[in-house]
PDB file of N, CA, C and O in Angstrom:
ATOM      1  N   UNK A   1      10.592  21.283   6.498  1.00  0.00           N
ATOM      2  CA  UNK A   1      11.714  20.659   5.857  1.00  0.00           C
ATOM      3  C   UNK A   1      12.071  21.464   4.618  1.00  0.00           C
ATOM      4  O   UNK A   1      11.207  21.761   3.793  1.00  0.00           O
ATOM      5  N   UNK A   2      13.290  21.802   4.494  1.00  0.00           N
ATOM      6  CA  UNK A   2      13.698  22.614   3.357  1.00  0.00           C
ATOM      7  C   UNK A   2      14.554  21.801   2.398  1.00  0.00           C
ATOM      8  O   UNK A   2      15.361  20.974   2.823  1.00  0.00           O
ATOM      9  N   UNK A   3      14.376  22.038   1.111  1.00  0.00           N
ATOM     10  CA  UNK A   3      15.228  21.395   0.118  1.00  0.00           C
ATOM     11  C   UNK A   3      16.016  22.458  -0.627  1.00  0.00           C
ATOM     12  O   UNK A   3      16.439  22.247  -1.763  1.00  0.00           O
ATOM     13  N   UNK A   4      16.210  23.597   0.016  1.00  0.00           N
ATOM     14  CA  UNK A   4      16.879  24.718  -0.639  1.00  0.00           C
ATOM     15  C   UNK A   4      18.370  24.743  -0.348  1.00  0.00           C
ATOM     16  O   UNK A   4      18.987  25.808  -0.394  1.00  0.00           O
ATOM     17  N   UNK A   5      18.955  23.606  -0.054  1.00  0.00           N
ATOM     18  CA  UNK A   5      20.382  23.566   0.215  1.00  0.00           C
ATOM     19  C   UNK A   5      20.705  23.426   1.688  1.00  0.00           C
ATOM     20  O   UNK A   5      21.812  23.021   2.044  1.00  0.00           O
ATOM     21  N   UNK A   6      19.761  23.753   2.544  1.00  0.00           N
ATOM     22  CA  UNK A   6      19.981  23.595   3.980  1.00  0.00           C
ATOM     23  C   UNK A   6      19.710  22.147   4.343  1.00  0.00           C
ATOM     24  O   UNK A   6      18.691  21.578   3.953  1.00  0.00           O
ATOM     25  N   UNK A   7      20.623  21.558   5.088  1.00  0.00           N
ATOM     26  CA  UNK A   7      20.408  20.190   5.533  1.00  0.00           C
ATOM     27  C   UNK A   7      19.250  20.135   6.515  1.00  0.00           C
ATOM     28  O   UNK A   7      19.059  21.051   7.315  1.00  0.00           O
ATOM     29  N   UNK A   8      18.497  19.082   6.454  1.00  0.00           N
ATOM     30  CA  UNK A   8      17.398  18.861   7.386  1.00  0.00           C
ATOM     31  C   UNK A   8      17.994  18.419   8.718  1.00  0.00           C
ATOM     32  O   UNK A   8      18.804  17.495   8.781  1.00  0.00           O
ATOM     33  N   UNK A   9      17.576  19.093   9.765  1.00  0.00           N
ATOM     34  CA  UNK A   9      18.061  18.733  11.097  1.00  0.00           C
ATOM     35  C   UNK A   9      17.326  17.488  11.584  1.00  0.00           C
ATOM     36  O   UNK A   9      16.203  17.218  11.159  1.00  0.00           O
ATOM     37  N   UNK A  10      17.968  16.727  12.484  1.00  0.00           N
ATOM     38  CA  UNK A  10      17.288  15.555  13.044  1.00  0.00           C
ATOM     39  C   UNK A  10      15.933  15.910  13.659  1.00  0.00           C
ATOM     40  O   UNK A  10      14.979  15.143  13.529  1.00  0.00           O
ATOM     41  N   UNK A  11      15.840  17.042  14.315  1.00  0.00           N
ATOM     42  CA  UNK A  11      14.568  17.455  14.924  1.00  0.00           C
ATOM     43  C   UNK A  11      13.509  17.725  13.856  1.00  0.00           C
ATOM     44  O   UNK A  11      12.326  17.476  14.089  1.00  0.00           O
ATOM     45  N   UNK A  12      13.916  18.234  12.681  1.00  0.00           N
ATOM     46  CA  UNK A  12      12.980  18.451  11.570  1.00  0.00           C
ATOM     47  C   UNK A  12      12.424  17.114  11.076  1.00  0.00           C
ATOM     48  O   UNK A  12      11.227  16.966  10.829  1.00  0.00           O
ATOM     49  N   UNK A  13      13.327  16.155  10.944  1.00  0.00           N
ATOM     50  CA  UNK A  13      12.917  14.834  10.461  1.00  0.00           C
ATOM     51  C   UNK A  13      11.941  14.211  11.439  1.00  0.00           C
ATOM     52  O   UNK A  13      10.911  13.682  11.019  1.00  0.00           O
ATOM     53  N   UNK A  14      12.230  14.257  12.721  1.00  0.00           N
ATOM     54  CA  UNK A  14      11.347  13.699  13.746  1.00  0.00           C
ATOM     55  C   UNK A  14       9.987  14.416  13.731  1.00  0.00           C
ATOM     56  O   UNK A  14       8.941  13.776  13.837  1.00  0.00           O
ATOM     57  N   UNK A  15      10.013  15.738  13.602  1.00  0.00           N
ATOM     58  CA  UNK A  15       8.771  16.508  13.553  1.00  0.00           C
ATOM     59  C   UNK A  15       7.941  16.107  12.338  1.00  0.00           C
ATOM     60  O   UNK A  15       6.718  16.009  12.430  1.00  0.00           O
ATOM     61  N   UNK A  16       8.599  15.874  11.192  1.00  0.00           N
ATOM     62  CA  UNK A  16       7.898  15.415   9.996  1.00  0.00           C
ATOM     63  C   UNK A  16       7.195  14.093  10.286  1.00  0.00           C
ATOM     64  O   UNK A  16       6.008  13.937   9.998  1.00  0.00           O
ATOM     65  N   UNK A  17       7.934  13.142  10.857  1.00  0.00           N
ATOM     66  CA  UNK A  17       7.374  11.811  11.128  1.00  0.00           C
ATOM     67  C   UNK A  17       6.195  11.892  12.098  1.00  0.00           C
ATOM     68  O   UNK A  17       5.135  11.313  11.861  1.00  0.00           O
ATOM     69  N   UNK A  18       6.401  12.611  13.178  1.00  0.00           N
ATOM     70  CA  UNK A  18       5.339  12.714  14.184  1.00  0.00           C
ATOM     71  C   UNK A  18       4.141  13.493  13.648  1.00  0.00           C
ATOM     72  O   UNK A  18       2.998  13.196  13.996  1.00  0.00           O
ATOM     73  N   UNK A  19       4.400  14.489  12.801  1.00  0.00           N
ATOM     74  CA  UNK A  19       3.309  15.256  12.203  1.00  0.00           C
ATOM     75  C   UNK A  19       2.399  14.395  11.340  1.00  0.00           C
ATOM     76  O   UNK A  19       1.203  14.664  11.228  1.00  0.00           O
ATOM     77  N   UNK A  20       2.964  13.363  10.732  1.00  0.00           N
ATOM     78  CA  UNK A  20       2.176  12.423   9.934  1.00  0.00           C
ATOM     79  C   UNK A  20       1.666  11.255  10.773  1.00  0.00           C
ATOM     80  O   UNK A  20       1.026  10.338  10.258  1.00  0.00           O
ATOM     81  N   UNK A  21       1.956  11.300  12.070  1.00  0.00           N
ATOM     82  CA  UNK A  21       1.530  10.251  13.009  1.00  0.00           C
ATOM     83  C   UNK A  21       2.045   8.878  12.597  1.00  0.00           C
ATOM     84  O   UNK A  21       1.324   7.882  12.653  1.00  0.00           O
ATOM     85  N   UNK A  22       3.310   8.847  12.182  1.00  0.00           N
ATOM     86  CA  UNK A  22       3.943   7.603  11.774  1.00  0.00           C
ATOM     87  C   UNK A  22       4.884   7.114  12.872  1.00  0.00           C
ATOM     88  O   UNK A  22       5.590   7.910  13.490  1.00  0.00           O
ATOM     89  N   UNK A  23       4.890   5.821  13.109  1.00  0.00           N
ATOM     90  CA  UNK A  23       5.911   5.233  13.970  1.00  0.00           C
ATOM     91  C   UNK A  23       7.220   5.229  13.181  1.00  0.00           C
ATOM     92  O   UNK A  23       7.224   5.497  11.979  1.00  0.00           O
ATOM     93  N   UNK A  24       8.307   4.930  13.842  1.00  0.00           N
ATOM     94  CA  UNK A  24       9.568   4.848  13.112  1.00  0.00           C
ATOM     95  C   UNK A  24       9.493   3.757  12.052  1.00  0.00           C
ATOM     96  O   UNK A  24      10.007   3.934  10.948  1.00  0.00           O
ATOM     97  N   UNK A  25       8.858   2.629  12.374  1.00  0.00           N
ATOM     98  CA  UNK A  25       8.738   1.541  11.408  1.00  0.00           C
ATOM     99  C   UNK A  25       7.863   1.937  10.230  1.00  0.00           C
ATOM    100  O   UNK A  25       8.185   1.619   9.086  1.00  0.00           O
ATOM    101  N   UNK A  26       6.756   2.630  10.496  1.00  0.00           N
ATOM    102  CA  UNK A  26       5.872   3.068   9.413  1.00  0.00           C
ATOM    103  C   UNK A  26       6.579   4.072   8.505  1.00  0.00           C
ATOM    104  O   UNK A  26       6.419   4.025   7.285  1.00  0.00           O
ATOM    105  N   UNK A  27       7.355   4.976   9.091  1.00  0.00           N
ATOM    106  CA  UNK A  27       8.119   5.943   8.290  1.00  0.00           C
ATOM    107  C   UNK A  27       9.147   5.207   7.438  1.00  0.00           C
ATOM    108  O   UNK A  27       9.320   5.518   6.259  1.00  0.00           O
ATOM    109  N   UNK A  28       9.821   4.240   8.032  1.00  0.00           N
ATOM    110  CA  UNK A  28      10.815   3.460   7.294  1.00  0.00           C
ATOM    111  C   UNK A  28      10.157   2.741   6.117  1.00  0.00           C
ATOM    112  O   UNK A  28      10.680   2.762   5.003  1.00  0.00           O
ATOM    113  N   UNK A  29       9.018   2.109   6.364  1.00  0.00           N
ATOM    114  CA  UNK A  29       8.315   1.398   5.293  1.00  0.00           C
ATOM    115  C   UNK A  29       7.896   2.363   4.182  1.00  0.00           C
ATOM    116  O   UNK A  29       8.054   2.054   3.001  1.00  0.00           O
ATOM    117  N   UNK A  30       7.368   3.520   4.553  1.00  0.00           N
ATOM    118  CA  UNK A  30       6.910   4.504   3.561  1.00  0.00           C
ATOM    119  C   UNK A  30       8.064   5.042   2.723  1.00  0.00           C
ATOM    120  O   UNK A  30       7.890   5.357   1.546  1.00  0.00           O
ATOM    121  N   UNK A  31       9.245   5.144   3.334  1.00  0.00           N
ATOM    122  CA  UNK A  31      10.413   5.688   2.641  1.00  0.00           C
ATOM    123  C   UNK A  31      11.291   4.614   2.005  1.00  0.00           C
ATOM    124  O   UNK A  31      12.261   4.937   1.319  1.00  0.00           O
ATOM    125  N   UNK A  32      10.963   3.347   2.224  1.00  0.00           N
ATOM    126  CA  UNK A  32      11.768   2.257   1.673  1.00  0.00           C
ATOM    127  C   UNK A  32      13.094   2.100   2.401  1.00  0.00           C
ATOM    128  O   UNK A  32      14.106   1.747   1.796  1.00  0.00           O
ATOM    129  N   UNK A  33      13.081   2.364   3.703  1.00  0.00           N
ATOM    130  CA  UNK A  33      14.297   2.296   4.521  1.00  0.00           C
ATOM    131  C   UNK A  33      14.132   1.273   5.632  1.00  0.00           C
ATOM    132  O   UNK A  33      13.033   0.772   5.874  1.00  0.00           O
ATOM    133  N   UNK A  34      15.220   0.973   6.294  1.00  0.00           N
ATOM    134  CA  UNK A  34      15.180   0.166   7.513  1.00  0.00           C
ATOM    135  C   UNK A  34      14.868   1.099   8.681  1.00  0.00           C
ATOM    136  O   UNK A  34      15.222   2.278   8.656  1.00  0.00           O
ATOM    137  N   UNK A  35      14.202   0.560   9.706  1.00  0.00           N
ATOM    138  CA  UNK A  35      13.859   1.372  10.874  1.00  0.00           C
ATOM    139  C   UNK A  35      15.114   1.969  11.510  1.00  0.00           C
ATOM    140  O   UNK A  35      15.081   3.095  12.006  1.00  0.00           O
ATOM    141  N   UNK A  36      16.186   1.245  11.498  1.00  0.00           N
ATOM    142  CA  UNK A  36      17.436   1.726  12.091  1.00  0.00           C
ATOM    143  C   UNK A  36      17.914   3.009  11.393  1.00  0.00           C
ATOM    144  O   UNK A  36      18.451   3.902  12.047  1.00  0.00           O
ATOM    145  N   UNK A  37      17.725   3.102  10.086  1.00  0.00           N
ATOM    146  CA  UNK A  37      18.140   4.296   9.341  1.00  0.00           C
ATOM    147  C   UNK A  37      17.304   5.497   9.784  1.00  0.00           C
ATOM    148  O   UNK A  37      17.829   6.600   9.936  1.00  0.00           O
ATOM    149  N   UNK A  38      16.010   5.282   9.991  1.00  0.00           N
ATOM    150  CA  UNK A  38      15.157   6.356  10.504  1.00  0.00           C
ATOM    151  C   UNK A  38      15.675   6.811  11.866  1.00  0.00           C
ATOM    152  O   UNK A  38      15.700   8.008  12.153  1.00  0.00           O
ATOM    153  N   UNK A  39      16.084   5.871  12.696  1.00  0.00           N
ATOM    154  CA  UNK A  39      16.644   6.221  14.003  1.00  0.00           C
ATOM    155  C   UNK A  39      17.921   7.048  13.843  1.00  0.00           C
ATOM    156  O   UNK A  39      18.120   8.017  14.575  1.00  0.00           O
ATOM    157  N   UNK A  40      18.779   6.682  12.904  1.00  0.00           N
ATOM    158  CA  UNK A  40      19.995   7.462  12.654  1.00  0.00           C
ATOM    159  C   UNK A  40      19.646   8.882  12.230  1.00  0.00           C
ATOM    160  O   UNK A  40      20.246   9.843  12.711  1.00  0.00           O
ATOM    161  N   UNK A  41      18.673   9.014  11.327  1.00  0.00           N
ATOM    162  CA  UNK A  41      18.283  10.344  10.860  1.00  0.00           C
ATOM    163  C   UNK A  41      17.745  11.194  12.006  1.00  0.00           C
ATOM    164  O   UNK A  41      18.017  12.392  12.078  1.00  0.00           O
ATOM    165  N   UNK A  42      16.980  10.570  12.903  1.00  0.00           N
ATOM    166  CA  UNK A  42      16.416  11.320  14.027  1.00  0.00           C
ATOM    167  C   UNK A  42      17.474  11.669  15.069  1.00  0.00           C
ATOM    168  O   UNK A  42      17.367  12.686  15.753  1.00  0.00           O
ATOM    169  N   UNK A  43      18.467  10.844  15.183  1.00  0.00           N
ATOM    170  CA  UNK A  43      19.563  11.111  16.129  1.00  0.00           C
ATOM    171  C   UNK A  43      20.606  12.039  15.509  1.00  0.00           C
ATOM    172  O   UNK A  43      21.267  12.805  16.211  1.00  0.00           O
ATOM    173  N   UNK A  44      20.746  11.961  14.183  1.00  0.00           N
ATOM    174  CA  UNK A  44      21.722  12.793  13.486  1.00  0.00           C
ATOM    175  C   UNK A  44      23.112  12.206  13.466  1.00  0.00           C
ATOM    176  O   UNK A  44      24.068  12.867  13.059  1.00  0.00           O
ATOM    177  N   UNK A  45      23.226  10.968  13.903  1.00  0.00           N
ATOM    178  CA  UNK A  45      24.543  10.325  13.899  1.00  0.00           C
ATOM    179  C   UNK A  45      24.399   8.817  13.906  1.00  0.00           C
ATOM    180  O   UNK A  45      23.361   8.259  14.261  1.00  0.00           O
ATOM    181  N   UNK A  46      25.481   8.188  13.499  1.00  0.00           N
ATOM    182  CA  UNK A  46      25.601   6.730  13.535  1.00  0.00           C
ATOM    183  C   UNK A  46      26.997   6.415  14.034  1.00  0.00           C
ATOM    184  O   UNK A  46      27.984   6.818  13.418  1.00  0.00           O
ATOM    185  N   UNK A  47      27.087   5.708  15.129  1.00  0.00           N
ATOM    186  CA  UNK A  47      28.372   5.340  15.724  1.00  0.00           C
ATOM    187  C   UNK A  47      29.261   6.563  15.926  1.00  0.00           C
ATOM    188  O   UNK A  47      30.471   6.510  15.705  1.00  0.00           O
ATOM    189  N   UNK A  48      28.646   7.659  16.346  1.00  0.00           N
ATOM    190  CA  UNK A  48      29.395   8.875  16.632  1.00  0.00           C
ATOM    191  C   UNK A  48      29.726   9.733  15.425  1.00  0.00           C
ATOM    192  O   UNK A  48      30.302  10.810  15.575  1.00  0.00           O
ATOM    193  N   UNK A  49      29.375   9.279  14.240  1.00  0.00           N
ATOM    194  CA  UNK A  49      29.639  10.021  13.005  1.00  0.00           C
ATOM    195  C   UNK A  49      28.354  10.701  12.536  1.00  0.00           C
ATOM    196  O   UNK A  49      27.280  10.107  12.625  1.00  0.00           O
ATOM    197  N   UNK A  50      28.447  11.933  12.040  1.00  0.00           N
ATOM    198  CA  UNK A  50      27.242  12.623  11.560  1.00  0.00           C
ATOM    199  C   UNK A  50      26.587  11.888  10.396  1.00  0.00           C
ATOM    200  O   UNK A  50      27.265  11.309   9.547  1.00  0.00           O
ATOM    201  N   UNK A  51      25.270  11.921  10.373  1.00  0.00           N
ATOM    202  CA  UNK A  51      24.491  11.312   9.293  1.00  0.00           C
ATOM    203  C   UNK A  51      23.680  12.414   8.638  1.00  0.00           C
ATOM    204  O   UNK A  51      22.942  13.132   9.313  1.00  0.00           O
ATOM    205  N   UNK A  52      23.812  12.551   7.332  1.00  0.00           N
ATOM    206  CA  UNK A  52      23.016  13.512   6.581  1.00  0.00           C
ATOM    207  C   UNK A  52      21.869  12.783   5.894  1.00  0.00           C
ATOM    208  O   UNK A  52      22.014  11.640   5.461  1.00  0.00           O
ATOM    209  N   UNK A  53      20.749  13.446   5.803  1.00  0.00           N
ATOM    210  CA  UNK A  53      19.587  12.869   5.133  1.00  0.00           C
ATOM    211  C   UNK A  53      19.713  13.165   3.640  1.00  0.00           C
ATOM    212  O   UNK A  53      19.737  14.331   3.244  1.00  0.00           O
ATOM    213  N   UNK A  54      19.792  12.131   2.812  1.00  0.00           N
ATOM    214  CA  UNK A  54      19.976  12.339   1.370  1.00  0.00           C
ATOM    215  C   UNK A  54      18.806  13.110   0.745  1.00  0.00           C
ATOM    216  O   UNK A  54      17.679  13.075   1.240  1.00  0.00           O
ATOM    217  N   UNK A  55      19.105  13.796  -0.341  1.00  0.00           N
ATOM    218  CA  UNK A  55      18.096  14.595  -1.035  1.00  0.00           C
ATOM    219  C   UNK A  55      16.900  13.752  -1.460  1.00  0.00           C
ATOM    220  O   UNK A  55      15.761  14.207  -1.359  1.00  0.00           O
ATOM    221  N   UNK A  56      17.139  12.541  -1.929  1.00  0.00           N
ATOM    222  CA  UNK A  56      16.036  11.673  -2.356  1.00  0.00           C
ATOM    223  C   UNK A  56      15.089  11.385  -1.195  1.00  0.00           C
ATOM    224  O   UNK A  56      13.874  11.329  -1.388  1.00  0.00           O
ATOM    225  N   UNK A  57      15.627  11.206  -0.004  1.00  0.00           N
ATOM    226  CA  UNK A  57      14.787  10.953   1.178  1.00  0.00           C
ATOM    227  C   UNK A  57      14.044  12.226   1.558  1.00  0.00           C
ATOM    228  O   UNK A  57      12.867  12.172   1.916  1.00  0.00           O
ATOM    229  N   UNK A  58      14.719  13.375   1.485  1.00  0.00           N
ATOM    230  CA  UNK A  58      14.059  14.649   1.784  1.00  0.00           C
ATOM    231  C   UNK A  58      12.886  14.884   0.840  1.00  0.00           C
ATOM    232  O   UNK A  58      11.816  15.318   1.268  1.00  0.00           O
ATOM    233  N   UNK A  59      13.087  14.597  -0.442  1.00  0.00           N
ATOM    234  CA  UNK A  59      12.018  14.771  -1.418  1.00  0.00           C
ATOM    235  C   UNK A  59      10.878  13.782  -1.171  1.00  0.00           C
ATOM    236  O   UNK A  59       9.708  14.130  -1.323  1.00  0.00           O
ATOM    237  N   UNK A  60      11.218  12.558  -0.792  1.00  0.00           N
ATOM    238  CA  UNK A  60      10.192  11.568  -0.478  1.00  0.00           C
ATOM    239  C   UNK A  60       9.387  12.009   0.747  1.00  0.00           C
ATOM    240  O   UNK A  60       8.172  11.818   0.783  1.00  0.00           O
ATOM    241  N   UNK A  61      10.041  12.592   1.740  1.00  0.00           N
ATOM    242  CA  UNK A  61       9.341  13.109   2.918  1.00  0.00           C
ATOM    243  C   UNK A  61       8.347  14.190   2.497  1.00  0.00           C
ATOM    244  O   UNK A  61       7.205  14.210   2.955  1.00  0.00           O
ATOM    245  N   UNK A  62       8.792  15.077   1.627  1.00  0.00           N
ATOM    246  CA  UNK A  62       7.908  16.141   1.134  1.00  0.00           C
ATOM    247  C   UNK A  62       6.705  15.551   0.409  1.00  0.00           C
ATOM    248  O   UNK A  62       5.569  15.967   0.637  1.00  0.00           O
ATOM    249  N   UNK A  63       6.960  14.578  -0.466  1.00  0.00           N
ATOM    250  CA  UNK A  63       5.868  13.954  -1.216  1.00  0.00           C
ATOM    251  C   UNK A  63       4.857  13.317  -0.272  1.00  0.00           C
ATOM    252  O   UNK A  63       3.651  13.494  -0.445  1.00  0.00           O
ATOM    253  N   UNK A  64       5.333  12.587   0.712  1.00  0.00           N
ATOM    254  CA  UNK A  64       4.428  11.941   1.664  1.00  0.00           C
ATOM    255  C   UNK A  64       3.630  12.977   2.446  1.00  0.00           C
ATOM    256  O   UNK A  64       2.442  12.785   2.703  1.00  0.00           O
ATOM    257  N   UNK A  65       4.275  14.065   2.822  1.00  0.00           N
ATOM    258  CA  UNK A  65       3.582  15.126   3.558  1.00  0.00           C
ATOM    259  C   UNK A  65       2.489  15.757   2.700  1.00  0.00           C
ATOM    260  O   UNK A  65       1.503  16.265   3.234  1.00  0.00           O
ATOM    261  N   UNK A  66       2.652  15.731   1.369  1.00  0.00           N
ATOM    262  CA  UNK A  66       1.673  16.285   0.440  1.00  0.00           C
ATOM    263  C   UNK A  66       0.643  15.250   0.001  1.00  0.00           C
ATOM    264  O   UNK A  66      -0.233  15.550  -0.811  1.00  0.00           O
ATOM    265  N   UNK A  67       0.745  14.034   0.532  1.00  0.00           N
ATOM    266  CA  UNK A  67      -0.231  12.995   0.210  1.00  0.00           C
ATOM    267  C   UNK A  67       0.114  12.154  -1.003  1.00  0.00           C
ATOM    268  O   UNK A  67      -0.735  11.410  -1.493  1.00  0.00           O
ATOM    269  N   UNK A  68       1.337  12.252  -1.499  1.00  0.00           N
ATOM    270  CA  UNK A  68       1.769  11.449  -2.644  1.00  0.00           C
ATOM    271  C   UNK A  68       2.475  10.210  -2.097  1.00  0.00           C
ATOM    272  O   UNK A  68       3.530  10.311  -1.470  1.00  0.00           O
ATOM    273  N   UNK A  69       1.884   9.043  -2.340  1.00  0.00           N
ATOM    274  CA  UNK A  69       2.438   7.826  -1.776  1.00  0.00           C
ATOM    275  C   UNK A  69       3.135   6.954  -2.800  1.00  0.00           C
ATOM    276  O   UNK A  69       3.812   5.994  -2.432  1.00  0.00           O
ATOM    277  N   UNK A  70       2.984   7.267  -4.079  1.00  0.00           N
ATOM    278  CA  UNK A  70       3.661   6.527  -5.126  1.00  0.00           C
ATOM    279  C   UNK A  70       3.653   7.377  -6.385  1.00  0.00           C
ATOM    280  O   UNK A  70       2.838   8.290  -6.517  1.00  0.00           O
ATOM    281  N   UNK A  71       4.546   7.084  -7.299  1.00  0.00           N
ATOM    282  CA  UNK A  71       4.634   7.819  -8.548  1.00  0.00           C
ATOM    283  C   UNK A  71       4.691   6.817  -9.687  1.00  0.00           C
ATOM    284  O   UNK A  71       5.511   5.899  -9.682  1.00  0.00           O
ATOM    285  N   UNK A  72       3.819   7.000 -10.653  1.00  0.00           N
ATOM    286  CA  UNK A  72       3.728   6.055 -11.779  1.00  0.00           C
ATOM    287  C   UNK A  72       4.107   6.705 -13.105  1.00  0.00           C
ATOM    288  O   UNK A  72       3.739   6.200 -14.166  1.00  0.00           O
ATOM    289  N   UNK A  73       4.831   7.811 -13.060  1.00  0.00           N
ATOM    290  CA  UNK A  73       5.232   8.494 -14.273  1.00  0.00           C
ATOM    291  C   UNK A  73       4.234   9.565 -14.682  1.00  0.00           C
ATOM    292  O   UNK A  73       3.192   9.725 -14.047  1.00  0.00           O
ATOM    293  N   UNK A  74       4.552  10.297 -15.742  1.00  0.00           N
ATOM    294  CA  UNK A  74       3.660  11.375 -16.191  1.00  0.00           C
ATOM    295  C   UNK A  74       2.347  10.802 -16.731  1.00  0.00           C
ATOM    296  O   UNK A  74       2.278   9.664 -17.195  1.00  0.00           O
ATOM    297  N   UNK A  75       1.316  11.634 -16.649  1.00  0.00           N
ATOM    298  CA  UNK A  75       0.014  11.233 -17.191  1.00  0.00           C
ATOM    299  C   UNK A  75       0.091  11.207 -18.701  1.00  0.00           C
ATOM    300  O   UNK A  75       0.782  12.024 -19.310  1.00  0.00           O
ATOM    301  N   UNK A  76      -0.613  10.275 -19.302  1.00  0.00           N
ATOM    302  CA  UNK A  76      -0.643  10.180 -20.777  1.00  0.00           C
ATOM    303  C   UNK A  76      -1.500  11.260 -21.370  1.00  0.00           C
ATOM    304  O   UNK A  76      -1.642  11.335 -22.591  1.00  0.00           O
TER     305      UNK A  76
END
């Protein structure tokens, strides 16, 4: 998954989810999304219209892949 300006393809998103062995529901819960939104991202469209994965979701995917499941601010 790249955050260098290239949009994440639906196949990239699906590969990320499967690589973490997450169901669509588990991925949705981890990302704070509805399962249907995960399905849209994996399909790349909603009702025939293209769906882009927002940067915040891309960054959250990266964090989860790196083992970061929550953020509580900078260390004191």
